[in-house]
N, C-alpha and C positions, 0 to 999 in steps of 0.2 A: 880521317884517312879509313880507319876500317869501314866506317859507315858506306864510303863509296865504294869499298873494294865490294860489303855486303848486296849492293844494289844490284852492280857486275855482275855477279856472280851469280843473281837470280836471273836477271836477264839474257846470262847464256845457257843458262837452264829453259827460259823458254823459247830459245831461237833455235837451241838443241832439240827441242820437241817439235819446233817447224821445221826442221832439216829431215828430222825425222819421216814426221806424219805430212807433211806440206799436201793439199790438193794438186795441186801442179810440179809441175820441174822450175817452173821461174822464180816459186815461194820459196822452193829447198836453195837455189841457186842466192837468192838474197840472204836466208835466214845464213849461211855460210859465209858469206862476204860479214854480214854483222857478227858474227865468230868473231871473225879474225880482225875485226876492228874492237871490239870488246876484249879481246886477248891482248891486242897491243896494247889498250887501255889498261886491262890490269895488270899488265908488265910495267907500265911507269910507274903507276901505284906503289906496284911492288919496292919498286927501284925508291920511291920518295920515302916509302917507311923504313927501307936500311939502311937511309941516307950514304947510295952507291951512284954510281954512275957507270957501272959494267953493265949493264943491261941497255944499253941504251943502242949496243948496234943489236941486241936481240929484237929488239921496236923496230927495226928497219927489214930485218931482214921477213921478222912475221908482217909487215906494211907489205914490201917486193909481193910475198908470196900468195897473201890476199890479194892484191890486185891480179898478177897474173892468175892465179886461179877459178877468177871473173871474170877474165880474159877467158881463160882458156874455155871456160863452160857458156859464155856466150856466145860464140863462135862454132861450138857444139851446139847449141840449140838451133842455131839459122843456119846453118851446111850441113850440118851434122856428119862430121868429119871436125878435126881439132888442126890437123897436119893435110897439107893437098900431097898428095901423090902425083901430081901429073907430070910426066916426063915430056909431053907433046911438046910444051911452048919453048 
């Protein structure tokens, strides 16, 4: 388990580098999504190591926030805005 935690942490360091230094904005979005997925996996591994189920809700919240963040970034890249304020419809 500790080896898996180490591998995920090393991967997260690489994803963080890509999120900061990424050549394009879509690369940064994919790196942020990968950080969210890795964070959920890391939380699950820590939950297994500590032999508790207290972190299961945290894993769900991380997954939901990562999904919403990815969708918001994608919409921003496509249309240039996240929330449309068109009142004429």
